[in-house]
Residue, then its C-alpha position, 0 to 999 in steps of 0.5 A: x500500500x502506498x502513501x497515496x492510495x485509492x482506499x486509504x492513506x497513511x493515517x487510515x482515512x479514506x483517500x478519494x479523488x477529491x483528496x488527491x485533487x486537493x493535494x495536486x492543486x495546492x489545497x483548492x478543490x477543483x470542480x469535476x464533471x460527471x461522466x457516464x459509463x465507461x468514462x468513469x473507468x477511465x478517470x479511475x485509471x488516470x487516478x490510480x496512475x497519478x497515485x502510483x507516480x506520486x508514491x514513486x516520486x515521494x519515495x525517491x525524494x525521501x531516499x535521495x535526501x537521505x544520502x545528503x546526511x552522509x554527504x555532509x562530511x563525505x563530499x569534502x573529506x577527500x579535499x581536506x588536505x587541499x583546504x588545509x593548504x588553501x586556508x593555511x591551517x593546521x591538521x587539528x583545525x581542519x578536522x573541525x570542518x568535518x565534526x562541527x556539523x555533527x555537534x550542532x546536529x546533536x544540539x538542534x535535533x531536540x528543537x526540530x523534534x518539538x517543531x515536528x510535533x507542533x507543525x508536522x514534518x513537511x515544512x521543517x523538511x523543506x526548510x532543512x533542504x533549502x538551508x542545506x543547499x545554501x549553507x553547504x554551497x557557501x563554501x564555493x565562495x569562502x576563503x576564510x577558515x572561520x567563515x567556513x566553520x560558521x557555514x558548517x554550523x548552519x549545515x548542522x542545523x539543516x541536517x538536524x531538520x532533514x534527518x529527523x523529518x525523514x525518520x518521522x515521515x517514514x514512520x507516519x507515511x508507511x505501516x507494517x512490513x512496508x515501513x520496515x522495508x522502506x526504513x531499510x532502504x533509507x539506510x541503504x541510500x545513506x550507505x550508498x551516499x557514503x560510497x558515491x559522494x567521496x568519489x564525486x568530491x575527489x573528482x571535483x576537488x582535483x579541479x579546485x577545493x571549492x568545487x565539491x561544495x557545489x554539490x550541496x546545492x542538490x538540496x534546493x531542487x529536492x526541496x522543490x520536488x518535496x513541495x510537489x510530491x511529499x504529503x504533509x504528515x500532521x501530528x496526531x492530537x490526543x482526544x482529551x487534554x489530559x491524555x497526552x501527559x508529559x514527555x517525562x511521563x513518556x520516558x518513565x513509562x518506557x525506560x527502554x528508550x534510555x537503553x536505545x539512546x545509549x546504544x545509539x551513542x556507542x554505535x556512532x562512537x564505533x563508526x568513528x573508530x572504524x572510519x578513522x583508525x582502520x586507515x591508520x592501522x592499515x598504514x602501519x602494515x604497509x598499505x598507504x595508497x589512498x585508493x586501497x584504503x578507500x576500498x576498505x571503507x567502501x567494503x564497510x559501506x557496501x556491506x551495511x547498505x546490502x544488509x539494510x536493503x534486506x532489513x524488511x525480511x530480517x525484521x520479519x524474523x527477528x525482534x529489535x532486541x535480537x537484532x541489537x544482540x546480533x550487532x553487538x556479537x558481530x562488532x565484538x568479533x570484528x574489532x577483536x579480530x582486527x586487534x589481533x591480526x596483520x592480515x589484509x584479508x582478515x581486516x577486510x572481512x572484519x570491516x565487512x562484519x562491522x558494516x553488516x552490524x551497522x546495516x541492521x542496527x540503524x533502521x532497527x533503532x529508528x523503528x524501535x523508538x518510533x513504535x515505542x513512543x506515542x505518536x504525539x511525541x514522535x518528533x521529540x522522542x526520535x530527535x534524541x536518537x540524532x542527539x545521542x548519535x552525533x554526540x557520540x561521533x563528536x566525543x569519540x576522539x576524546x574517548x579513544x585518544x587516551x587509549x591510543x596513547x596508552x595501548x596503540x592502535x591495536x589497543x583501540x580495537x581490542x578495547x572497543x571489542x571488549x566493551x561490545x562483549x560486555x554490552x552483549x552480556x548485559x543486554x542478554x541478561x536484561x532480555x532474560x529479566 
């Protein structure tokens, strides 16, 4: 069943030809003439054809915009050294270009969640896409380090609007197995962006370090397409004034949310460990060619994307808790193995295992939280996923810097694998209780 359906729409209400006509005409009901006999069948066929087109376009826009979140860092990563030379800054300073947006995505996600619960998803979503295009593309003209950092701050706010709107939009527009499948597709699109955008950024960066920033402009045409194709998902209001309760009551009634948020924090910490420390470990065993190192990151993203693509089938057989256990087991094996080997092939296989865990966890967390929270709180409850996740990404260098100094790179992976093993046991005990 699609978003626009000749029987039901996402919230269970009847969707007639007039409803479709209202959407297509910007809210104005168009007069229709009565047609006898076979002409009614023709109108029905046209109606269904338009509905199918809208379903495909809506899904395409959602999935295309999902790749933009990973693009925020991936598109400029290949040209960081060129940016450092062009702006005359040190290595530590240029690293802020990558992680600054993550901090402000974390900080502004709760505000976006409140907005979504009050006015729906479409306006924050479109605002985020336009702001993403303008803030990101400003790098085309910036020649000052601090101006570039400020543009990344604005970019982080835009990403907060996009990722939270997309998640709530999928939860509201789709139901059941279709929701699971599309949330998995969203994860696949995200990982596909992690493969494609660095290649695009590297190619454009070979011409000028400014040029990769032009790709951010894709957010603006996507916003225009969203205006036409994406339906508004208004927040569901409680029938009685006292029915909604408070956010604190929601958390008290669903303590599992804190476990999920903490798990999301750790998931993003591990993502940083894999992306930053695997290339350094490869350098120690003689693999320094950027293309060869890039292949390992590609393997991770590809395995995550393929797993997410099959998430609908996976979820039909496994509970959310079992998915988390499997991911923790995969990560334990992956990081522990990396810490104990110098084989390129074993490291590659271990990286693929990590990606597989990422591929099943990210859509599972989004759905688990969305289905746990009351619909009227969905925007706010979902927003804390981004907050905890991006804070984990931002703090990961702080967490593992002492480990690198004390135990070296192999120690980083051994400690990460050990923590995953402890979390696996704690989660297993918690499930039995």
